[in-house]
VOPA-828061 format. One line per 4 residues: their letters; for each residue y, z negated, x negated of C-alpha. Coordinates in pm, 1 decimal, m for minus. Example, Ala and Ser with C-alpha at 12.3 -4.5 7.8 and 13.67 -1.06 7.14 Angstrom:
REM VOPA-828061
as> m450.0/m780.0/m1230.0; m106.0/m714.0/m1367.0
END
This chain:
REM VOPA-828061
mtfe> 10807.3/1318.4/15329.1; 10509.0/1548.9/15365.3; 10375.4/1733.8/15667.5; 10047.4/1884.4/15548.8
nrip> 9868.8/1750.4/15856.2; 10121.9/1845.3/16126.3; 10348.9/2125.3/16242.0; 10671.6/2121.4/16038.4
gpgd> 10989.1/2082.3/16243.2; 11339.4/2204.5/16151.4; 11404.5/1895.8/15938.7; 11072.4/1941.6/15758.3
fagy> 11151.5/2305.6/15688.1; 11500.3/2224.2/15559.0; 11361.5/1946.3/15340.2; 11087.2/2173.2/15208.9
vyrl> 11338.0/2443.1/15113.7; 11552.8/2178.2/14943.8; 11254.3/2068.8/14734.3; 11215.3/2432.3/14632.6
rwhl> 11578.3/2455.5/14515.8; 11505.5/2507.8/14144.5; 11234.2/2765.5/14205.3; 11449.9/2930.3/14472.8
gavi> 11744.7/2940.6/14234.5; 11530.8/3110.0/13969.9; 11404.9/3363.9/14223.9; 11757.0/3441.8/14349.6
llfa> 11883.2/3487.3/13993.1; 11594.6/3718.2/13905.2; 11645.5/3916.7/14226.2; 12020.2/3951.5/14163.5
ifma> 11969.2/4070.4/13805.2; 11721.3/4341.6/13896.6; 11914.4/4444.9/14206.4; 12218.9/4496.4/13982.9
mgfv> 12002.5/4696.7/13742.4; 11876.3/4912.8/14030.0; 12233.2/4970.7/14148.5; 12340.4/5080.3/13800.3
vata> 12040.7/5313.0/13768.7; 12117.4/5464.9/14110.4; 12474.0/5547.7/14011.8; 12404.3/5650.8/13653.5
ypaf> 12085.3/5856.7/13696.8; 12112.3/6056.2/14022.4; 11804.0/6270.5/13952.3; 11578.0/5966.4/13911.1
test> 11738.7/5807.5/14215.1; 11682.8/6116.0/14428.8; 11313.2/6131.3/14340.9; 11274.4/5758.0/14413.9
isgf> 11449.4/5786.6/14750.1; 11240.8/6093.5/14838.6; 10921.1/5901.4/14768.7; 11046.9/5614.6/14978.7
keev> 11129.6/5848.6/15267.7; 10780.1/5998.5/15255.5; 10628.9/5650.2/15264.0; 10824.7/5541.4/15571.1
gplk> 10815.7/5883.7/15739.9; 10526.3/5801.5/15978.1; 10721.6/5502.1/16108.8; 10974.6/5736.9/16270.2
emsp> 10706.1/5858.0/16509.4; 10639.3/5509.4/16645.2; 10776.4/5351.5/16959.2; 11041.5/5079.0/16906.5
lglt> 10783.0/4808.2/16973.5; 10531.3/4972.4/16741.1; 10798.6/5005.8/16472.0; 10890.6/4638.9/16508.2
laif> 10527.9/4532.1/16468.6; 10474.4/4768.3/16173.7; 10779.2/4631.4/15991.0; 10668.4/4275.6/16064.9
enna> 10312.3/4342.0/15948.1; 10431.2/4497.2/15622.4; 10674.2/4216.4/15542.2; 10443.0/3936.0/15656.0
ikcf> 10147.6/4060.0/15449.9; 10359.5/4101.5/15136.9; 10518.3/3759.4/15174.0; 10182.8/3594.3/15246.2
ltvv> 10024.6/3750.8/14938.0; 10327.1/3646.3/14733.0; 10268.4/3287.3/14840.4; 9891.9/3261.1/14788.7
lgla> 9873.2/3479.8/14477.4; 10138.7/3260.0/14325.8; 9852.2/3026.6/14239.8; 9770.7/3270.2/13957.1
lgia> 10037.2/3105.5/13738.5; 10326.5/3247.2/13942.6; 10288.5/3603.1/13814.6; 10267.7/3775.8/14155.3
piif> 10593.8/3636.8/14298.7; 10780.5/3729.0/13981.0; 10655.5/4088.9/13997.5; 10724.8/4100.3/14371.3
iian> 11084.0/3983.8/14340.4; 11159.0/4207.4/14041.2; 11023.7/4514.1/14223.6; 11207.8/4429.3/14545.5
gfvi> 11535.3/4363.7/14368.5; 11516.8/4686.3/14168.8; 11420.7/4906.7/14465.3; 11681.9/4752.4/14694.7
givv> 11941.5/4799.9/14420.4; 11851.3/5169.2/14396.3; 11865.6/5215.7/14774.1; 12197.0/5029.8/14802.1
gatf> 12343.6/5222.5/14509.5; 12234.1/5560.1/14642.4; 12357.4/5480.6/14992.8; 12688.4/5349.7/14860.3
vktg> 12750.8/5666.3/14660.5; 12666.8/5897.9/14952.1; 12804.6/5717.7/15257.1; 13016.2/5422.1/15143.7
ilyv> 13012.5/5046.1/15170.8; 13029.8/5029.1/15552.7; 12697.4/5210.8/15591.0; 12539.7/4975.0/15335.0
ivgi> 12663.5/4666.6/15520.0; 12554.2/4792.7/15862.0; 12216.0/4899.0/15725.7; 12135.7/4565.2/15560.4
vphg> 12324.5/4270.7/15705.8; 12204.1/4254.9/16071.4; 11839.2/4199.5/15980.0; 11881.4/4113.3/15613.5
vvem> 12047.2/3778.1/15688.3; 11713.2/3667.6/15833.7; 11465.4/3874.3/15632.3; 11593.2/3825.1/15277.8
pmvl> 11595.6/3443.1/15285.0; 11232.7/3450.7/15403.9; 11137.6/3691.6/15124.6; 11311.6/3477.0/14863.8
isaa> 11162.7/3154.3/14999.7; 10814.1/3310.3/14996.7; 10858.6/3406.4/14631.5; 10989.3/3058.0/14551.2
iglk> 10684.5/2899.6/14718.1; 10452.0/3123.7/14517.9; 10637.9/3041.2/14198.4; 10613.5/2666.9/14269.0
lgtd> 10239.7/2693.7/14335.9; 10205.8/2882.1/14008.5; 10394.1/2621.3/13807.6; 10192.5/2345.3/13975.2
mmra> 9871.4/2522.8/13878.7; 9991.7/2567.4/13521.2; 10086.7/2199.0/13501.2; 9745.1/2094.4/13632.9
ilsa> 9563.4/2317.0/13383.2; 9769.9/2194.3/13089.4; 9720.8/1832.4/13196.4; 9343.4/1877.2/13221.2
tgsv> 9304.4/2071.4/12896.3; 9520.3/1817.1/12716.4; 9268.5/1552.1/12816.3; 8954.7/1759.3/12768.8
fkid> 8814.6/1525.2/12503.0; 8921.5/1209.6/12682.9; 8746.6/999.5/12943.2; 9013.5/1065.7/13206.7
altk> 8983.0/1446.8/13183.9; 8785.7/1484.7/13507.6; 9011.6/1237.2/13683.9; 9322.1/1435.8/13588.6
ldsg> 9155.9/1762.0/13689.4; 9059.5/1618.4/14027.9; 9407.9/1474.0/14079.1; 9568.5/1808.0/13992.7
akyi> 9339.0/1995.8/14232.5; 9424.8/1756.3/14516.8; 9797.0/1794.4/14448.0; 9772.9/2173.9/14449.1
wkdl> 9566.1/2173.5/14769.2; 9829.0/1952.3/14935.7; 10105.2/2189.7/14822.2; 9909.1/2491.3/14944.6
real> 9853.6/2336.6/15288.9; 10225.3/2266.8/15320.8; 10306.7/2620.5/15205.8; 10073.5/2776.0/15461.5
lvfi> 10215.9/2562.3/15742.0; 10569.0/2667.2/15646.8; 10461.6/3029.2/15634.4; 10283.4/3021.5/15971.1
fwia> 10541.5/2825.4/16167.7; 10866.6/2932.8/16001.5; 10850.2/3230.6/15767.5; 10626.8/3454.0/15981.5
plll> 10820.0/3395.3/16308.4; 11152.2/3457.2/16133.7; 11013.0/3775.1/15978.7; 10920.5/3887.5/16329.9
iaaf> 11277.6/3820.0/16444.8; 11406.6/4014.9/16143.4; 11179.2/4308.9/16230.7; 11312.4/4304.3/16588.1
letf> 11671.4/4301.2/16460.1; 11598.5/4585.0/16216.4; 11458.4/4803.0/16493.8; 11689.1/4725.8/16782.8
vtgt> 12014.8/4612.2/16618.0; 12033.6/4771.6/16272.5; 11886.8/5098.1/16401.6; 12129.9/5112.0/16692.7
llyl> 12432.5/5034.0/16475.2; 12335.1/5302.1/16222.9; 12291.0/5552.3/16504.5; 12634.6/5470.5/16644.3
lta> 12787.6/5488.3/16296.5; 12645.7/5833.5/16225.7; 12667.7/5980.0/16575.9
END
């Protein structure tokens, strides 16, 4: 069942994610591998970890001056833009979502490892779980969508080039373009009506729930 011409409901979203299961599985595996690598680097190379964390703190420093509402919107904007670009740039043979998920996994692994060493597992859980249970699935699904669009594009190109000296070459190229456009419309509808709103909820939770819990934990 497709929904490229209507707003996707909960069943549509669940079905769409199910159709992404192989791409999503690949993304989760890649994320887990590089997160584990980041964790190992954080515990084995403290000097490198300290410089990485310092750079990260400088990058997010201006956010501390914002109001809670402004911080929520800034977090949402950052995550939404990155996830959107991961989806649409996935058309370039799926390279962007792969880079995105590798970088995210590695950086999160470093942050988790450094935090674990300094403050323990409780601080890690409190700092990630409240908003991460909503945010991370949306990040992973966005990468999976981009990866699927990339593999669809690659399949269309290979199908067309394989028929370049045949009569049906243009027909296959046109068919592939229509299939990709249909997939892209569905992806954008899912992003607009599901991923973006859930990223906004995650940003709210990060500001008002995760932030409050961390404050109470360290007070």
